[in-house]
C-alpha positions in Angstrom: -17.8 21.0 6.4 -14.3 20.5 8.1 -11.4 19.1 5.5 -10.5 15.7 6.4 -6.9 15.2 7.3 -5.8 13.5 4.0 -6.7 16.7 2.3 -4.5 18.9 4.2 -1.3 17.2 2.8 0.1 19.3 0.0 0.0 16.9 -2.9 1.9 19.1 -5.3 5.1 18.3 -3.0 4.5 14.8 -1.6 6.8 12.3 -2.8 7.0 8.2 -2.9 7.7 6.6 0.4 5.5 5.5 3.4 4.0 8.0 5.6 2.1 7.8 8.7 -1.5 9.3 7.8 -3.6 9.4 10.9 -4.0 7.5 14.2 -7.5 6.8 15.2 -7.8 5.1 18.8 -5.8 1.9 18.1 -5.7 2.1 14.3 -2.5 3.7 12.6 -3.3 4.4 8.9 -0.2 4.1 6.7 0.1 5.9 3.4 1.8 3.6 1.0 2.5 6.3 -1.8 3.7 4.5 -4.9 3.5 7.5 -7.4 3.8 11.0 -7.1 0.5 12.9 -7.0 -0.8 14.7 -9.9 2.1 13.4 -12.0 0.9 10.9 -14.5 1.0 7.9 -15.2 -0.5 6.7 -12.5 -1.0 3.1 -11.3 -2.9 1.1 -13.9 -6.2 0.0 -12.7 -5.0 -4.1 -13.1 -1.9 -3.5 -11.6 -3.3 -1.8 -8.7 -5.9 -4.5 -8.5 -3.5 -7.4 -8.4 -1.2 -5.4 -5.8 -4.5 -5.0 -3.6 -5.2 -8.9 -3.9 -1.4 -9.8 -3.3 -0.6 -7.4 -0.4 -3.8 -8.1 1.2 -3.4 -12.2 1.1 0.2 -11.9 2.5 -0.1 -9.4 5.1 -3.4 -11.3 6.5 -1.4 -14.5 6.3 1.8 -13.3 8.1 2.7 -13.1 11.7 0.5 -9.7 11.9 -2.4 -11.0 10.5 -4.7 -10.3 13.6 -3.5 -6.7 13.3 -4.4 -5.9 9.8 -7.5 -4.1 9.4 -7.6 -3.1 6.2 -5.5 -2.7 2.9 -6.9 -1.1 -0.2 -6.2 1.6 -3.0 -6.5 5.0 -3.3 -8.9 6.4 -5.6 -6.1 8.7 -7.1 -4.3 5.6 -8.2 -0.9 7.0 -6.7 -0.8 4.3 -3.8 -2.5 2.4 -1.0 -3.6 2.6 2.7 -2.9 0.1 5.2 -4.6 0.0 8.6 -3.1 -1.6 11.4 -3.7 -1.9 15.0 -1.1 -0.1 17.1 -0.1 -3.5 18.5 2.6 -3.3 15.5 5.4 -0.8 16.2 6.5 1.7 13.6 9.5 -0.3 12.4 7.6 -3.8 12.4 4.8 -1.9 10.1 7.7 -0.7 7.9 9.0 -4.2 7.8 5.9 -5.8 7.2 5.4 -3.3 4.1 8.9 -3.9 2.6 8.6 -7.6 3.0 5.3 -7.5 1.3 6.6 -5.7 -1.5 9.6 -7.7 -2.0 7.2 -10.8 -2.0 5.0 -9.3 -4.5 7.8 -8.5 -7.1 9.0 -12.0 -6.9 5.5 -13.5 -7.0 4.9 -16.3 -9.5 1.7 -18.3 -9.6 -2.2 -17.9 -9.6 -3.4 -14.2 -8.0 -5.2 -15.3 -5.0 -8.9 -14.3 -5.1 -9.2 -13.7 -8.7 -11.9 -16.1 -9.7 -15.3 -14.7 -10.8 -16.8 -16.3 -7.6 -14.2 -14.6 -5.4 -13.9 -11.0 -6.8 -15.9 -8.6 -8.4 -13.7 -7.5 -11.3 -11.8 -10.8 -11.8 -11.0 -10.3 -15.3 -9.0 -6.7 -14.5 -5.5 -8.1 -13.3 -2.0 -7.6 -14.2 0.4 -9.8 -12.3 3.7 -8.5 -14.6 2.6 -5.0 -13.7 2.0 -5.4 -10.5 5.4 -7.0 -9.9 7.2 -4.1 -11.9 5.4 -1.6 -9.6 6.4 -3.5 -6.6 10.1 -3.8 -8.0 10.2 0.0 -8.4 8.6 0.8 -5.0 10.8 -1.5 -3.3 13.9 0.5 -4.4 12.1 4.0 -2.9 11.4 2.2 0.4 14.6 0.1 0.6 16.0 2.3 3.5 12.8 3.5 5.0 13.0 4.2 8.7 10.2 5.4 11.4 12.1 9.0 11.1 10.8 9.0 7.3 7.3 8.3 8.2 6.1 12.3 8.9 4.8 13.8 5.9 7.1 16.8 4.9 5.4 20.5 5.5 
């Protein structure tokens, strides 16, 4: 079988940031790399789960709501994939990510979709952990530009 595109990126040199992972027709996949691969500690399951709920809720309620295809975690627990329609420019995508991460860092209240009838693992959440991860990642992406989106060779 052919190697899939994400396995061709050298994970031993990949740094935290935002990367353009792939383009499939009108869908652009962004790699939100919150932790360096292969360097523990990784994102905890509970914080990762809470970030997923908060990010997906915020992004799907904002001005790009109709362009959000998917947001979800990487199995390696080093970040997330955000899939957007190509109607959102790279600059707008970065701004959306930055605004959402800043919102998560400040979030107070009930975690959206965290009731038994709404979530398949509603007991495993960590709001304070999610906020701490968001604060740390916000510093990494603060000055990110479209020119920074390419993976380094």
